C-alpha positions as CSV (number, residue, x, y, z in Angstrom):
1,M,-74.4,12.4,-84.0
2,P,-74.5,10.2,-81.8
3,A,-77.7,10.8,-80.4
4,L,-78.9,10.2,-84.2
5,A,-77.6,6.8,-84.1
6,I,-78.8,5.6,-80.6
7,A,-82.3,6.8,-82.2
8,T,-81.5,4.8,-85.9
9,V,-80.5,1.7,-84.1
10,G,-83.3,2.0,-81.4
11,Y,-86.0,2.7,-83.8
12,F,-84.7,-0.5,-85.8
13,G,-84.0,-2.7,-82.8
14,F,-87.9,-1.9,-81.8
15,H,-89.3,-3.2,-85.1
16,A,-86.9,-6.3,-85.0
17,L,-88.6,-7.4,-81.7
18,N,-92.1,-5.8,-82.3
19,G,-92.8,-5.6,-85.9
20,E,-95.1,-8.0,-87.8
21,F,-92.4,-9.9,-89.0
22,G,-90.2,-9.3,-85.7
23,L,-89.5,-12.0,-83.2
24,V,-93.1,-11.5,-81.7
25,G,-94.6,-11.4,-85.1
26,R,-93.0,-14.3,-85.9
27,A,-94.0,-16.3,-83.1
28,R,-97.4,-15.7,-84.2
29,I,-97.3,-16.0,-87.7
30,E,-96.1,-19.8,-86.6
31,H,-98.9,-20.4,-84.6
32,R,-101.1,-19.5,-87.4
33,V,-99.3,-22.0,-89.9
34,E,-100.0,-24.7,-87.3
35,S,-103.5,-23.8,-87.1
36,L,-103.9,-23.8,-90.3
37,K,-102.0,-26.9,-90.7
38,L,-104.6,-28.9,-88.6
39,E,-107.5,-27.3,-90.1
40,L,-106.2,-28.9,-93.8
41,E,-105.9,-32.1,-92.7
42,T,-109.5,-32.3,-90.9
43,L,-110.7,-30.6,-94.5
44,R,-108.6,-33.2,-96.2
45,A,-110.2,-36.3,-94.0
46,E,-113.2,-34.9,-94.6
47,R,-112.5,-34.9,-98.8
48,R,-111.4,-38.5,-98.6
49,E,-114.6,-39.3,-96.8
50,L,-117.1,-37.5,-99.2
51,E,-114.9,-39.2,-101.9
52,M,-115.5,-42.8,-100.8
53,R,-119.1,-41.7,-100.3
54,V,-119.6,-41.0,-104.0
55,V,-117.6,-44.0,-105.6
56,L,-120.3,-45.9,-103.7
57,L,-123.2,-44.1,-105.6
58,R,-121.1,-44.6,-109.1
59,P,-123.2,-46.8,-111.3
60,E,-121.0,-49.6,-111.4
61,S,-119.9,-49.9,-107.9
62,L,-123.6,-49.1,-105.8
63,D,-123.8,-50.6,-102.5
64,P,-127.0,-51.5,-101.8
65,D,-126.4,-50.9,-98.4
66,M,-126.2,-47.0,-99.2
67,I,-129.3,-47.6,-101.6
68,D,-131.0,-48.9,-98.8
69,E,-129.7,-45.8,-96.7
70,R,-130.3,-43.0,-99.0
71,A,-134.5,-44.7,-99.7
72,R,-134.8,-44.7,-96.1
73,Q,-134.0,-41.1,-95.2
74,A,-135.5,-40.0,-98.3
75,L,-138.7,-41.6,-97.9
76,N,-138.2,-41.5,-93.3
77,L,-139.7,-45.0,-93.6
78,V,-138.1,-47.7,-90.9
79,H,-139.3,-51.6,-90.9
80,P,-142.0,-52.2,-88.2
81,Q,-139.3,-54.5,-86.4
82,E,-136.5,-51.7,-86.1
83,V,-135.3,-49.9,-83.9
84,A,-135.1,-46.0,-84.9
85,I,-132.6,-44.1,-83.5
86,L,-133.4,-40.5,-83.4
87,R,-130.4,-38.1,-83.6
88,P,-130.9,-33.7,-83.5
89,S,-130.0,-32.4,-87.2
90,N,-127.3,-29.9,-87.4
């Protein structure tokens, strides 16, 4: 009987430390939560930037600089007196 009790306590003790939701598993989960929070904040910032660009493209708030930028990009043109800086595409 004592051996069975020790085995049972040992089994549950082992899984309390090393199981998926044990102390070690909890540290892994908390680390994953932190990394996902950072990723979420990055995605939210990217979304805010895209929303601002969409607002600039609406007909009631067209920005002349934005129109000029898009036209030059689509037509692949620059003025003769401008300096073009070429960046590698993603």
